[in-house]
C-alpha positions as CSV (number, residue, x, y, z in Angstrom):
1,M,38.3,117.0,137.4
2,K,36.4,117.3,133.8
3,N,39.9,119.4,132.4
4,L,42.1,116.7,134.1
5,K,40.0,114.0,132.7
6,I,39.9,115.5,128.6
7,T,43.5,116.6,129.5
8,F,44.3,112.5,129.8
9,T,42.4,111.8,127.4
10,T,43.5,113.8,124.5
11,G,46.7,112.8,125.3
12,L,45.9,109.7,124.3
13,I,44.9,110.5,121.6
14,L,47.4,112.0,120.2
15,V,49.4,109.4,120.6
16,L,47.4,107.1,118.9
17,V,46.7,109.7,115.8
18,G,50.0,111.4,116.1
19,A,52.4,108.5,115.2
20,Q,54.5,108.5,112.4
21,A,52.3,111.7,111.5
22,Q,49.5,109.2,110.1
23,Q,46.8,107.4,111.6
24,L,47.2,104.5,109.3
25,G,50.1,101.2,109.6
26,Q,52.9,101.9,107.1
27,Y,54.8,99.0,105.1
28,S,58.2,99.0,103.7
29,Q,56.8,96.6,101.5
30,Y,53.9,97.6,99.1
31,L,55.4,96.4,95.5
32,N,55.0,93.2,96.8
33,N,51.7,93.4,97.6
34,P,50.1,97.0,96.5
35,F,46.6,95.5,97.3
36,I,47.3,96.5,100.5
37,L,46.8,100.4,99.8
38,N,44.6,100.1,97.1
39,P,41.9,98.0,96.8
40,A,41.9,98.8,92.6
41,A,44.7,95.7,93.2
42,A,42.0,93.0,93.5
43,G,41.8,90.2,91.0
44,E,45.4,91.7,89.3
45,H,46.8,88.2,88.8
46,D,44.7,84.5,88.2
47,Y,45.6,83.5,90.6
48,L,44.0,83.9,94.2
49,D,47.1,85.8,96.0
50,I,47.6,85.1,100.5
51,D,49.1,87.6,101.8
52,L,50.5,87.4,105.7
53,S,52.7,90.0,106.9
54,F,54.2,91.4,110.4
55,R,56.1,94.3,111.1
56,Q,58.1,95.7,114.0
57,Q,59.2,99.1,114.3
58,W,61.4,101.2,117.1
59,V,62.7,97.9,118.4
60,G,64.3,98.1,121.9
61,F,61.6,100.7,122.7
62,D,59.3,99.0,124.5
63,N,55.5,99.0,123.2
64,A,56.5,100.3,120.1
65,P,54.1,100.2,117.1
66,Q,53.9,96.8,115.5
67,N,51.1,95.9,112.6
68,Y,49.9,92.7,111.1
69,Y,47.4,91.8,108.3
70,L,46.0,89.3,106.4
71,S,44.7,90.0,103.1
72,V,43.4,87.7,100.1
73,H,42.2,88.6,96.5
74,G,41.6,87.1,93.2
75,K,39.8,87.0,90.1
76,L,36.3,86.5,89.2
77,G,35.4,83.7,86.3
78,K,38.3,81.9,84.0
79,K,41.4,82.5,83.7
80,A,42.4,84.7,81.0
81,S,43.8,83.8,77.5
82,P,47.9,83.4,77.2
83,I,47.8,86.1,74.1
84,S,45.6,88.2,76.3
85,N,46.7,91.7,78.1
86,P,49.7,91.7,80.9
87,S,48.6,92.7,83.8
88,L,50.2,94.7,87.0
89,R,53.6,94.0,87.3
90,M,54.0,95.9,90.2
91,S,53.5,93.6,93.3
92,H,56.8,91.1,91.0
93,P,58.1,91.7,87.7
94,E,59.6,89.3,87.3
95,E,56.8,86.9,86.8
96,V,56.1,85.1,84.0
97,V,53.7,87.9,81.5
98,S,51.1,84.6,80.9
99,S,50.0,84.5,84.9
100,S,48.2,88.1,85.6
101,M,47.5,88.6,82.0
102,K,43.8,90.0,81.9
103,S,41.7,89.3,78.8
104,K,42.5,92.2,75.7
105,S,38.6,92.1,74.5
106,K,36.9,91.9,78.3
107,I,36.3,93.5,81.3
108,N,37.4,91.6,84.2
109,H,36.4,91.4,88.3
110,G,38.4,91.0,91.7
111,I,37.2,90.3,94.8
112,G,39.1,90.1,98.3
113,G,39.3,90.8,101.9
114,T,42.0,92.2,104.3
115,L,41.9,91.5,108.6
116,A,44.9,93.9,109.3
117,S,45.7,94.9,113.1
118,D,47.9,98.0,113.8
119,N,49.4,98.1,118.2
120,Y,50.3,101.3,119.3
121,G,51.1,100.8,122.4
122,P,47.9,100.7,124.7
123,F,46.0,101.7,121.4
124,K,45.0,98.7,119.5
125,R,42.4,99.2,116.2
126,L,41.2,96.1,114.5
127,N,39.8,97.0,110.6
128,I,38.2,94.1,108.5
129,G,37.0,94.9,105.1
130,L,36.0,93.8,101.7
131,A,36.6,94.7,98.3
132,Y,35.8,95.3,94.8
133,A,37.6,95.6,91.2
134,V,37.1,96.4,88.1
135,H,39.7,95.5,85.4
136,I,39.1,98.0,81.8
137,P,41.5,97.2,78.9
138,I,41.8,100.9,77.6
139,G,44.6,99.9,75.0
140,E,46.2,97.2,73.4
141,K,48.6,96.8,76.0
142,I,47.2,98.7,78.7
143,N,44.5,98.1,81.6
144,W,42.5,100.2,83.8
145,S,40.7,99.4,87.6
146,I,39.0,101.0,89.9
147,G,38.2,99.5,93.2
148,A,36.3,100.2,96.6
149,N,37.2,98.3,100.2
150,V,34.2,98.7,102.4
151,G,34.7,97.5,106.4
152,L,34.7,97.8,110.1
153,A,37.1,98.5,112.1
154,N,37.4,99.0,116.0
155,M,39.2,100.7,118.2
156,N,40.5,100.3,122.3
157,F,42.6,101.3,124.9
158,D,44.5,98.5,126.8
159,E,44.1,100.0,130.3
160,T,47.3,97.1,131.6
161,Q,49.8,98.6,129.4
162,I,49.7,101.7,131.6
163,T,51.9,101.9,134.7
164,L,51.0,104.2,137.2
165,G,53.4,106.6,138.9
166,T,50.6,107.1,141.7
167,A,47.9,103.9,142.2
168,G,44.8,104.6,142.5
169,D,44.6,108.0,140.3
170,V,41.3,109.3,140.5
171,T,41.4,110.5,136.8
172,F,42.6,107.4,135.3
173,D,40.1,104.9,137.5
174,E,37.4,107.0,136.2
175,F,38.6,106.8,132.4
176,T,39.1,103.2,133.1
177,S,35.6,102.7,134.8
178,L,34.0,103.4,131.2
179,N,33.8,101.3,128.0
180,E,37.1,102.2,125.8
181,N,35.5,101.0,122.6
182,I,35.4,102.7,119.3
183,N,33.4,100.8,116.3
184,F,33.2,102.6,113.2
185,V,32.5,101.7,109.3
186,D,35.3,103.0,106.6
187,V,35.7,103.2,103.0
188,N,38.5,103.2,101.4
189,I,38.5,103.9,97.3
190,G,41.4,103.5,94.5
191,T,42.3,103.3,90.9
192,F,45.1,101.9,88.7
193,L,46.3,102.5,85.5
194,Y,48.7,99.7,84.0
195,S,51.1,97.8,81.7
196,K,54.0,95.4,81.3
197,K,56.2,98.2,81.6
198,F,54.6,100.9,84.1
199,F,52.2,101.6,86.7
200,L,50.5,104.3,88.3
201,G,48.1,104.3,91.3
202,Y,45.6,106.1,93.1
203,S,43.8,105.2,96.9
204,S,42.2,107.7,99.5
205,N,41.3,105.8,103.1
206,Q,39.1,106.6,105.2
207,L,36.6,108.5,103.5
208,L,34.4,108.8,106.2
209,Q,35.9,110.7,108.9
210,N,34.4,109.3,111.3
211,S,34.9,111.4,114.7
212,I,36.9,110.3,117.6
213,Y,35.3,109.2,121.3
214,F,36.9,107.4,124.2
215,G,35.2,107.6,127.8
216,G,32.0,109.2,126.3
217,T,34.5,112.4,126.2
218,P,34.1,114.4,122.4
219,I,38.1,114.8,121.5
220,N,38.7,117.4,118.7
221,G,39.3,115.0,116.5
222,K,39.2,112.2,113.4
223,L,40.1,110.6,111.8
224,N,41.6,112.1,108.6
225,I,41.9,111.2,105.2
226,H,45.2,109.3,104.0
227,H,46.2,110.0,100.2
228,F,48.7,107.4,98.7
229,I,50.4,107.5,95.1
230,T,52.1,105.0,93.6
231,G,54.5,104.9,90.1
232,G,57.3,103.3,88.1
233,I,58.3,101.6,86.1
234,H,60.3,97.9,84.4
235,I,63.0,98.2,83.0
236,D,64.9,94.7,81.0
237,L,68.3,95.2,82.0
238,S,69.3,91.8,80.2
239,E,67.5,89.2,79.5
240,K,67.6,88.1,83.8
241,L,68.0,91.3,85.2
242,T,65.4,94.0,85.5
243,L,65.1,97.0,87.2
244,T,62.1,98.7,88.6
245,P,62.4,101.8,90.3
246,G,59.3,102.9,91.9
247,V,58.0,105.7,94.2
248,L,55.2,106.1,97.5
249,I,53.9,109.2,97.9
250,K,51.9,109.8,101.3
251,Y,49.8,113.0,102.2
252,M,47.7,112.7,105.1
253,N,46.0,116.7,106.1
254,P,47.8,118.7,108.1
255,A,50.7,116.9,108.5
256,P,52.9,117.2,105.3
257,V,53.7,115.0,102.2
258,S,56.1,111.8,103.3
259,F,57.4,109.6,100.4
260,D,59.0,106.2,100.0
261,L,61.6,106.1,96.9
262,T,62.8,102.1,96.0
263,A,65.4,100.8,93.6
264,R,64.5,97.3,93.3
265,L,66.6,94.7,91.1
266,T,64.6,91.0,90.3
267,Y,67.0,88.3,88.6
268,D,66.3,84.9,86.7
269,D,62.5,86.3,87.5
270,R,63.1,84.5,91.1
271,Y,65.0,87.0,93.2
272,F,64.9,90.3,94.2
273,G,66.2,92.8,97.0
274,G,67.0,96.5,96.6
275,L,67.1,100.0,99.0
276,S,64.9,102.2,99.7
277,Y,64.3,105.6,101.2
278,R,61.7,106.9,103.4
279,H,61.8,110.7,103.9
280,G,63.5,111.6,106.9
281,D,62.7,108.6,108.1
282,A,64.5,105.7,107.3
283,L,66.9,103.8,104.9
284,I,65.1,100.3,103.9
285,V,67.5,96.7,102.8
286,L,64.9,94.6,101.2
287,L,65.3,90.8,100.3
288,G,62.8,88.1,98.9
289,A,62.5,85.5,96.5
290,Y,59.7,83.8,94.7
291,I,60.6,79.9,96.5
292,N,58.6,78.0,93.5
293,D,54.7,78.5,92.0
294,L,53.3,78.3,95.5
295,I,55.2,80.3,97.5
296,K,56.8,84.0,97.8
297,V,57.9,85.2,100.8
298,G,59.7,89.0,101.3
299,Y,61.7,90.8,104.1
300,T,62.5,94.9,104.9
301,Y,65.0,96.1,107.2
302,D,64.3,99.6,108.4
303,Y,67.6,101.9,109.3
304,G,66.4,104.9,111.2
305,L,68.0,108.2,109.8
306,S,66.1,110.2,112.7
307,R,66.8,111.1,116.8
308,L,65.2,107.7,117.2
309,N,67.9,106.0,115.9
310,D,69.4,106.6,119.0
311,H,67.4,104.3,121.2
312,S,66.5,102.0,118.6
313,S,67.9,99.1,116.1
314,G,65.2,99.9,113.9
315,G,62.6,97.9,112.2
316,H,61.6,94.4,110.5
317,E,58.7,93.8,108.2
318,V,58.3,90.1,107.2
319,L,56.0,88.9,104.5
320,L,54.8,85.5,103.3
321,G,53.1,84.9,100.0
322,I,50.8,81.8,99.0
323,M,49.9,81.8,95.4
324,L,47.3,79.0,94.5
325,N,46.3,78.0,91.5
326,K,49.4,79.4,89.5
327,A,50.0,78.9,86.1
328,K,54.0,77.9,86.1
């Protein structure tokens, strides 16, 4: 009976930690909100940036992965002077430079918070975190920021989403009779180097590598460190057209390195669209706009390239952003 319980529990854990060869939710709109991957982006703008996102993967599968998040971050203190350093244009290179500038001679500070939920069938993970970043001018037009996010996480198992072939399974009943909740503290760190023309960032998530337990049974598994590298350049093709080629590199040992390649065009500082390629997984179409000085929207469609695409109609991700106190 004990071996059956361990086998059953281990199988459930593999569903959680093996999804997409990563333990964290993935996002196709990392260019629209770099803060969700890197705490060093907190306070990159002079305005308060509020983003709400929903992602549905593998449409057509029952209990397919779903990801939600709410993020809020902004700069502490007064707004920078219009003649100071330009901030990171990673999330929206088309933005008027003066609305996201950093002081040329003054260190700036940013704070933020995240609330995220990742659902994989019967497994749920809820994260809440607080972030702080410091932005340091290291050149006339180059800034460097470092940041950290400290948070709490809860992982739980929802037995109502399991259908048994045989009612009254003793192993399953014993497993679900226990408190199937894990709570732990975690830490993420990151850094950005950026200017008006380029950006380069690195972040590490799940630094504490918490062990995984369900039902009091120790499982030979843990939450592994995830490494993210982002980079790109902004190329002005004309007075109204900007091209932003970018890359997101993801690594979690022992999974192989994964990467996203993105090419995004922005027109008239307002409308944007482009394509992304996620290695071995999906071709992604992205669209969006800055409706006005308050609201931004983004949408991506993932067309699967793996064998899962035979049974799925792809994935969707929607982002709604509010930019409070943004300069016109």
